[in-house]
Backbone as numpy.savetxt, mean C-alpha at the origin, in Angstrom:
# Nx Ny Nz CAx CAy CAz Cx Cy Cz
-20.98 2.14 -10.11 -20.38 1.29 -9.15 -18.94 1.80 -9.02
-18.41 1.69 -7.79 -17.03 2.13 -7.60 -15.99 1.04 -7.90
-15.06 1.56 -8.33 -13.81 0.97 -8.39 -12.60 1.18 -7.67
-11.67 0.56 -7.36 -10.64 0.81 -6.73 -9.51 1.13 -7.86
-9.02 2.51 -7.42 -7.91 3.26 -8.17 -6.77 3.26 -7.57
-5.43 3.20 -8.37 -4.36 3.29 -7.43 -3.74 4.60 -8.39
-3.26 5.77 -7.62 -2.34 6.85 -8.30 -0.96 6.81 -7.58
0.02 6.87 -8.76 1.38 7.27 -8.19 1.65 8.54 -8.45
2.14 9.06 -7.40 2.50 10.72 -7.28 3.64 10.77 -7.21
4.69 11.52 -8.04 6.08 11.85 -7.63 6.00 13.36 -7.40
6.51 13.72 -5.95 6.25 15.10 -5.38 7.40 15.46 -4.82
7.78 16.49 -4.66 8.94 17.07 -3.95 8.68 16.62 -2.51
10.07 16.27 -2.21 10.04 16.08 -0.61 10.12 17.18 0.53
8.92 17.73 0.61 9.10 18.88 1.28 8.11 18.79 2.53
8.34 19.16 3.73 7.43 19.20 4.93 5.95 19.29 4.81
5.21 18.71 5.26 3.64 18.91 5.11 3.14 18.64 3.89
3.83 18.02 2.97 2.90 17.56 1.66 1.83 16.59 1.68
2.23 15.60 2.68 1.46 14.32 2.89 0.28 14.95 3.36
0.26 16.06 4.30 -0.92 16.41 4.83 -1.56 17.26 3.77
-0.92 17.99 3.07 -1.80 18.87 1.98 -2.33 17.90 0.82
-1.94 16.71 0.51 -2.45 15.71 -0.48 -3.72 15.18 0.18
-3.58 14.68 1.56 -4.44 14.15 2.27 -5.86 14.95 2.36
-5.43 16.18 3.00 -6.53 17.38 2.90 -7.06 17.67 1.80
-6.71 17.68 0.27 -7.16 17.97 -1.05 -8.33 16.78 -1.10
-7.74 15.35 -0.81 -9.11 14.41 -0.85 -10.28 14.64 0.19
-9.92 15.04 1.47 -10.98 15.14 2.50 -11.74 16.29 2.26
-11.24 17.56 1.74 -12.15 18.53 1.24 -13.03 18.26 0.52
-12.67 17.43 -0.69 -13.74 17.23 -1.65 -14.51 15.91 -1.10
-14.49 15.59 -0.42 -15.23 14.25 0.11 -14.97 12.81 -0.61
-13.72 12.74 -1.10 -12.85 11.39 -1.44 -12.51 10.78 -0.71
-12.65 9.50 -0.14 -12.03 8.67 0.69 -10.84 7.93 0.10
-9.97 8.01 1.14 -8.56 7.35 0.50 -8.65 5.90 1.31
-8.61 5.10 0.71 -8.11 3.70 1.36 -6.88 3.39 1.86
-5.78 3.65 1.13 -4.61 3.70 1.59 -3.66 4.78 1.03
-2.77 5.09 1.82 -1.64 6.17 1.26 -0.56 5.84 1.83
0.73 5.70 0.81 2.24 5.51 1.29 2.88 6.44 0.80
3.98 6.79 1.47 4.91 7.95 1.06 6.13 7.20 1.31
7.25 7.65 0.44 8.52 7.34 0.72 9.62 7.95 0.00
10.79 8.45 0.40 11.73 9.01 -0.57 11.97 8.34 -1.36
12.42 8.89 -2.60 12.98 8.18 -3.96 14.34 8.21 -3.94
15.02 7.22 -5.00 16.60 7.35 -5.28 17.21 8.62 -5.22
16.55 9.45 -5.39 16.74 11.09 -5.61 16.26 11.83 -4.24
16.81 11.99 -3.21 16.31 12.52 -2.01 15.38 13.67 -2.07
15.61 14.24 -3.00 14.53 15.60 -3.27 13.31 15.37 -3.61
13.05 14.13 -3.72 11.58 13.62 -4.34 11.29 12.61 -3.42
9.76 12.45 -3.35 9.40 11.63 -2.33 8.16 10.64 -3.55
7.85 9.56 -3.45 6.86 8.85 -4.36 5.60 8.57 -3.25
4.62 9.03 -3.73 3.37 8.66 -3.10 2.33 7.49 -3.86
1.90 6.63 -3.05 0.78 5.99 -3.60 -0.40 5.92 -2.81
-1.56 6.16 -3.77 -2.79 6.65 -3.00 -3.77 5.70 -3.95
-4.41 4.90 -2.93 -5.79 3.88 -3.30 -6.84 4.53 -2.86
-7.91 4.58 -3.79 -9.27 5.21 -3.59 -10.34 4.69 -4.26
-11.60 4.80 -3.99 -12.48 4.20 -4.38 -13.18 5.51 -5.59
-13.48 5.15 -6.64 -13.84 6.12 -7.78 -14.97 5.63 -8.51
-16.10 6.31 -8.55 -17.13 5.93 -9.18 -17.25 5.94 -10.79
-16.26 6.98 -11.22 -16.38 7.12 -12.89 -15.13 7.52 -13.12
-14.57 7.74 -14.32 -13.57 8.29 -15.07 -13.73 9.82 -14.93
-14.77 10.71 -14.94 -14.72 12.12 -14.77 -14.16 12.19 -13.15
-14.83 11.65 -12.32 -14.17 11.84 -10.91 -12.66 11.86 -11.07
-12.31 10.71 -11.42 -10.74 10.35 -11.39 -10.03 11.61 -12.17
-10.61 11.90 -12.98 -9.79 13.13 -13.78 -9.83 14.26 -12.97
-11.00 14.49 -12.37 -11.02 15.59 -11.29 -9.97 15.67 -10.57
-9.80 14.49 -9.81 -8.87 14.33 -8.70 -7.39 14.65 -9.28
-6.97 14.03 -10.55 -6.07 14.25 -10.97 -5.51 15.65 -11.19
-6.63 16.31 -11.82 -6.38 17.74 -11.94 -6.10 18.55 -10.67
-6.95 18.34 -9.92 -6.82 18.90 -8.26 -5.52 18.83 -7.88
-4.92 17.41 -8.11 -3.41 17.23 -7.65 -2.68 17.82 -8.43
-2.74 18.03 -9.51 -1.77 18.80 -10.39 -1.73 19.94 -10.07
-2.86 20.69 -9.43 -2.61 22.08 -9.04 -1.61 22.30 -7.85
-1.48 21.32 -7.04 -0.34 21.40 -5.69 0.69 21.77 -6.51
1.69 22.70 -6.10 3.05 22.90 -6.49 3.77 21.93 -6.49
4.01 21.18 -5.57 4.76 20.37 -5.17 4.88 19.03 -5.94
3.49 18.59 -6.55 3.20 17.58 -7.43 4.10 17.67 -8.76
4.89 16.67 -9.11 5.60 16.68 -10.42 5.07 15.93 -11.50
4.63 14.53 -10.96 4.05 13.73 -11.91 2.88 12.97 -11.26
1.67 12.34 -12.10 0.62 11.75 -11.48 0.43 10.54 -12.76
0.35 9.56 -12.22 -0.27 8.17 -13.28 -1.03 7.40 -12.53
-1.85 6.85 -13.17 -2.68 5.76 -12.63 -1.87 4.29 -12.78
-1.99 3.57 -11.83 -1.18 2.26 -11.89 -2.54 1.24 -12.37
-2.43 1.11 -13.47 -3.70 0.10 -13.67 -3.31 -1.23 -13.36
-3.89 -2.27 -13.02 -3.53 -3.77 -12.60 -2.65 -4.33 -13.46
-2.97 -4.36 -14.70 -2.13 -5.11 -15.81 -0.95 -4.28 -16.23
-0.59 -3.17 -15.81 0.38 -2.41 -16.13 1.51 -2.12 -15.09
1.16 -2.47 -13.99 1.82 -2.35 -12.82 2.38 -3.38 -11.73
3.20 -2.93 -10.95 3.39 -4.29 -9.82 2.99 -3.28 -8.52
1.89 -3.81 -7.84 1.74 -3.13 -6.52 1.68 -4.13 -5.55
2.29 -3.71 -4.43 2.50 -4.92 -3.08 2.34 -3.96 -2.13
1.88 -4.89 -0.83 1.81 -4.33 0.38 2.46 -5.02 1.39
2.95 -4.55 2.52 3.52 -5.20 3.77 2.75 -5.60 4.82
2.66 -6.64 5.40 1.90 -6.84 6.77 2.54 -7.49 7.50
2.69 -7.31 8.74 3.02 -8.06 10.10 2.00 -8.55 10.94
2.01 -9.61 11.20 0.94 -10.05 12.12 1.29 -10.84 13.12
1.06 -10.66 14.32 1.28 -11.09 15.37 0.37 -12.17 15.91
0.50 -13.32 15.94 -0.52 -14.58 16.14 -0.29 -15.18 17.68
-1.01 -15.49 18.51 -0.84 -16.15 19.81 -0.82 -17.82 19.20
0.34 -18.39 19.62 0.28 -20.00 19.43 0.91 -20.60 20.79
0.65 -21.74 20.89 1.33 -22.42 21.81 2.46 -23.31 21.25
3.05 -24.30 21.96 4.08 -24.92 21.10 3.42 -25.84 20.27
2.26 -26.51 20.37 1.64 -27.43 19.29 1.07 -26.64 18.05
0.83 -25.34 18.24 -0.03 -24.77 17.12 1.26 -24.04 16.07
2.38 -23.67 16.86 3.41 -22.98 16.21 3.76 -23.68 14.52
3.74 -25.14 14.58 4.15 -25.43 13.32 3.34 -25.09 12.17
1.85 -25.27 12.59 0.68 -25.17 11.63 0.87 -23.70 11.15
1.04 -22.70 12.01 1.22 -21.33 11.34 2.41 -21.14 10.74
3.46 -21.87 11.00 4.52 -21.77 10.16 4.43 -22.32 8.69
3.83 -23.50 8.81 3.35 -24.19 7.32 2.61 -23.03 6.73
1.27 -22.78 6.92 0.56 -21.77 6.36 1.52 -20.59 6.25
2.27 -20.00 6.72 3.15 -18.83 6.58 4.00 -19.10 5.09
4.30 -20.56 5.40 5.52 -20.87 4.08 4.55 -21.14 2.79
3.27 -21.45 2.92 2.59 -21.68 1.78 2.27 -20.10 1.20
2.18 -18.89 1.69 2.14 -17.58 1.52 3.50 -16.95 1.11
4.56 -17.66 1.34 5.76 -17.06 1.38 6.37 -15.97 2.29
5.54 -16.29 3.40 5.77 -15.50 4.59 6.90 -15.68 5.17
7.48 -15.02 6.15 8.74 -15.04 6.74 8.27 -14.88 8.45
9.03 -15.65 9.35 8.61 -15.60 10.59 9.93 -14.64 11.06
9.29 -13.63 11.62 10.57 -12.47 11.87 10.76 -12.39 13.32
9.68 -13.41 14.21 10.05 -13.22 15.65 9.35 -14.33 16.23
9.74 -14.85 17.13 9.16 -16.04 18.06 9.49 -15.83 19.37
8.01 -15.91 20.16 8.21 -15.96 21.42 7.55 -17.17 22.10
7.46 -17.14 23.16 6.98 -18.29 24.08 5.46 -18.54 23.64
4.89 -17.34 23.50 3.22 -17.56 23.39 2.91 -16.95 21.89
3.88 -16.51 21.18 3.42 -15.77 19.91 4.50 -15.80 18.97
4.19 -15.47 17.64 5.25 -15.28 16.56 4.54 -14.31 15.54
5.57 -13.53 15.25 5.29 -12.58 14.08 5.84 -13.23 12.50
4.72 -12.94 11.80 4.87 -13.34 10.47 4.67 -11.96 9.48
5.95 -11.91 8.61 5.97 -10.72 7.79 5.62 -11.38 6.34
4.78 -10.76 5.57 4.08 -11.16 4.35 3.98 -9.85 3.53
4.49 -9.94 2.06 4.30 -9.10 1.12 3.58 -9.71 0.03
2.82 -8.96 -0.56 2.16 -9.07 -1.86 0.95 -8.41 -2.26
-0.09 -8.68 -3.07 -0.92 -8.01 -3.35 -2.33 -8.05 -2.29
-3.28 -7.26 -2.23 -4.00 -7.37 -1.09 -4.86 -8.61 -0.67
-5.36 -9.43 -1.99 -5.75 -10.61 -2.11 -4.78 -11.82 -1.37
-3.64 -11.62 -1.74 -2.89 -12.70 -1.06 -2.63 -12.49 0.45
-2.62 -11.31 1.02 -2.79 -10.91 2.07 -3.96 -11.33 2.98
-4.91 -11.28 2.40 -6.39 -11.21 3.03 -6.67 -12.86 2.99
-6.12 -13.49 2.19 -6.06 -15.10 1.98 -5.19 -15.52 3.19
-4.28 -15.05 3.44 -3.37 -15.56 4.83 -4.06 -15.46 5.91
-4.78 -14.04 5.84 -5.72 -13.89 7.15 -6.78 -14.72 7.15
-7.63 -15.06 6.12 -8.58 -16.07 6.38 -8.17 -17.19 6.49
-6.95 -17.89 6.56 -6.40 -19.30 6.71 -6.14 -19.13 8.30
-6.02 -18.10 8.88 -5.54 -18.15 10.20 -6.37 -17.52 11.25
-7.60 -17.42 10.58 -8.67 -16.61 11.62 -8.95 -17.60 12.80
-8.64 -19.20 12.89 -8.76 -19.89 13.95 -7.91 -19.56 14.95
-6.93 -18.97 14.89 -5.82 -18.27 15.69 -6.16 -17.00 16.18
-5.72 -16.50 17.47 -5.96 -15.01 17.71 -4.91 -14.13 17.27
-5.25 -13.21 16.47 -4.28 -12.37 15.86 -4.12 -11.34 17.17
-2.93 -11.18 17.72 -2.88 -10.14 18.83 -2.52 -8.68 18.02
-1.92 -8.80 17.38 -1.53 -7.33 16.58 -1.42 -7.73 15.25
-1.93 -6.57 14.42 -1.68 -6.23 12.88 -1.63 -5.40 12.31
-0.37 -5.41 11.47 0.12 -3.53 10.91 0.29 -3.89 9.63
-0.22 -2.89 8.78 -0.21 -3.08 7.34 0.32 -1.95 6.77
1.12 -1.90 5.67 1.47 -0.63 5.24 0.59 0.17 4.17
-0.10 -0.23 3.61 -0.79 -0.08 2.56 -0.21 -0.22 1.16
-0.86 -0.16 0.11 -0.14 -0.47 -1.06 0.64 0.40 -1.57
1.71 0.14 -2.28 2.73 0.85 -3.26 2.95 0.15 -4.20
3.22 0.96 -5.51 3.51 0.38 -6.55 4.06 1.19 -7.71
4.61 0.49 -8.79 5.01 1.13 -9.60 4.88 0.50 -11.19
4.74 1.50 -12.20 4.34 0.81 -13.62 5.41 0.19 -13.80
5.15 -0.88 -14.93 6.12 -1.94 -15.61 6.52 -1.15 -16.68
7.99 -1.56 -17.00 8.69 -1.19 -17.96 9.45 0.22 -17.93
10.03 1.09 -18.93 10.72 2.24 -18.91 9.93 3.08 -19.74
8.83 3.00 -20.29 8.25 3.90 -21.07 7.92 4.98 -20.75
7.22 5.06 -19.38 6.79 6.26 -18.62 7.02 6.72 -17.50
8.68 6.49 -17.41 9.44 7.02 -16.59 9.70 8.46 -16.55
9.45 9.18 -15.43 9.51 10.69 -15.50 10.89 11.39 -15.04
11.37 11.94 -15.66 13.21 12.06 -15.18 12.63 13.74 -15.00
13.53 13.79 -13.84 13.33 15.41 -13.32 14.68 15.81 -13.21
15.00 17.08 -13.41 16.59 17.80 -13.09 16.72 18.11 -11.93
């Protein structure tokens, strides 16, 4: 049975690295569910978060070994659910008329969403949280027409300071 796994990579901030990491997965037939990347506090480095389905520990270890072979990869760690904080950002544009607007705003409030744009016939809700929270919101607004949807994919960090990797 496949399990969802989340890997956090600390990599050199070099052109083409995202493509090389994604290529490593595709060449070996591993499917990436989401991949996010962004520069860290030190602009020389980028943090990448990769979410994938993996059938067993041996395959996960093989993936880690292959990633470690890439010159620009500095650190690899698995973000386990109880030892990390993982979040995703979602923007949802929903068609609403004047009468429906209040209901959608109320649902958004329950999920701690923010209304970031209001138009005559639509509004945009911004939500952050784990994937199940975002899916829960989408389930409650399925009676409305979703005009557009954008999701960032999961990003995360391990809890505490015990496994922070310091680079010179």
